[in-house]
N, C-alpha and C positions, 0 to 999 in steps of 0.2 A: 902242888898236886901229888897225890899219893901214888905209889907204884901200882896199886890195883886200878886206880883211875886211868893211869897211863896205858895199862894193858887193855882196859875196856875201850878206850878211844881207838887203840890200834885195831881191835877186832870189829868194832861196830861202825866206825866212821872213817870216811876218807876226806881229807881236807884239800880243796882246790888250791892251785898255786896262785890264782888271780885274786881271790877274795877270801875273807875269813868266814868260810862257809863249811858247815859240817853236814854230812849226809847220814840219815838214819834209814834203815831198811825194815819194812814191816810186812809180815806174812798175812795172807788172806785179805789184803786191802784191795778190793776189786770193784768198788762201786762209789758213786757220788756220796752216798750215806756214810761210807767208811771214811772218805775224805773229810766230811763234816765232823765226824767224831774225833778224828786225829787233830784237826785244827782246834777244836774245843779243848782237848787235853793239853795241847801245846800252850794255848793261851792260859789255861788254869795253872800251868807250871811256870808261867812267866817267860816262856821261850818264844822267840820271834821267828816265824817261818818266812822263807823266801818262796819256796815251792812246796806244794803238797800234791804229789802225783801218785799213780798206782804203784804201791809197794815202796815208795821212796819219798822222803821228806828232806828238805834242806833248811837248816836253821842258821841263825846269824851268830851264835855264841857256843861256847863249850857247854856241855851238860854235866852236872855233878852226879856222883853216884846215887845220891838221894833222889834227884829228879829222874834219873834213869829207872831206878827201882819202882818209883811211884807210877811212872808212865807205863812200864811193863805190866804192873799189877792192874792198873786201870784199863788198859787196852784189852787185857785178857777177859775182862767182863763182857766185852763186845765181840769176843771170838777173834781178836787181832793179836798178833805176836810180834814183839820187838825182837829182831834177830840179833844173836850174840856172836856168831862165828862166821868166818870168811866163806866156808863152803855153803852154808845155808843161805847166806846173802847172795852168793853167785847164782845158786839154783833159783831163788826167788826172782832175781833180775832176768834170768833167761825166760822164766814163765811169764813175767810181766811184758817183756818185749814181744813175745808170741801173742799174748792176749790182746795187747794194744794193736799189733799188726793186723790181726784177724777181725777183732770185734769193734775196734774204735777207729779204724782208718777207712776212708772212702774207697781206696783202691789198695790192693796188695802190691808190694814192691815188685818192680820189673826184674830185679836181679834175683839170683838164687837165694832161697831162704837162708842157706848156710852162710853165704856172703853177707846178707843183711844182718843176721844175728851177730856174726863175728865183728862187723863194723860198729854196730850199736854198742857192743860190750867191750870192744877193743881187746879181744882175746882170740887166739887161734880156735877155729871151729872144732877141730879134733879134740882139743883139750876140753872145751865146753861140753861136747857130746859125751866124752868119757865120764866126766864128773856127773852129768845129768843122769846117765844110765846107771851109774854106780849108786847114786842116792835115791832116785825115783823108781828104778827097776824097769823103766821103759825108755825108749830112745826119744830124742828130741823130735825126730820125724813122726813117730807115733803120737806124741803129744800134739803136734801140729795137726795131724789128721783128725784127732778127736775134736779139736776146737773148730776145725773147718766144718766138720759134720754138724756140730752144734750151731754154727752160723747158717748152714744150709737149712736146718730145722727152722730156725728163726725166720729166714727169708721165705720158706715155703708157707709158713703160717701167716706171715704178713700178706701173702697173696698179691704182691705188687709186681713180682717178676716171674716169668715162666722158667722152666728148668734150663733152657738154653741160656737165658740171661744170667741165671744164677751160676751156671757153669762158667760162663765168661768172666763174671765178676770175681769169682774165687779162683780163676786161672786153672780150671781143669782142662785137660786136652780135648774132652768131649763130654756130652751128656752121659754117654755110656760109662765113661770113666767115673764120673760123679756118682752115677747110680750104683755101680759095682762097689765103690768104696762106702757109700751110704748103707748098702745092704750088709756089707761085711761088718760094719760097726754096730748097726742097729738091729739087724735081722729082718728089716723091712725094706721094701722098695720105697722111693720118695712118694710115689702116687698113693700107695697104700697107707703110708704114714700120714699123709694129708687127709685122706678119707677117715682114717681112724680118729685123728684129733678133732676133726670137724664133727663127727658123729658123737664123740665123747662130750664135746662142748654143748651140743644140742641136747643130749640127755641130761646134763647137769642143769641146763637152763629150764628144763621141764620138770625138775624135781620140786 
């Protein structure tokens, strides 16, 4: 193995102690379609995956420099990015934990978000928060708020839950708290947002 390859493995992958597993971290990998693309690229390169999850892949063997370069080039065609440095990997892991927590979980964790993120990533929350703010220019808390409001939008348009139920589901202290945060982020009240989207949909259907 060359010195360059040793450096590459050090920055891109972490090896578990229990198994011969390597982890790859991929930016912008946020949907089922992204997972399918990554699986196909791994197969094309002769790499055997154990897990393909949001932002992270586990494979059963080492990856050569040539395989890495081909994978990085091919993923870029789909708007995906194979990450190369520790800081970028950590930021992406923080984002994926938050996205998974808010958008893909039936219920939000009962513990504080800071404790949940810290436990998931096995890092002190202050360290994670400082790194995130430094790189992204916003706090983790603000990133969480943005995604909670996106989830509120989604639930409003589904029209299966009322605002009280949405507030409870996303662990707001009250409907007023949800509404105030929603207006601060979007500039609209939840009820006006719903009316606006419904009217816009009706207009498009009549075109």
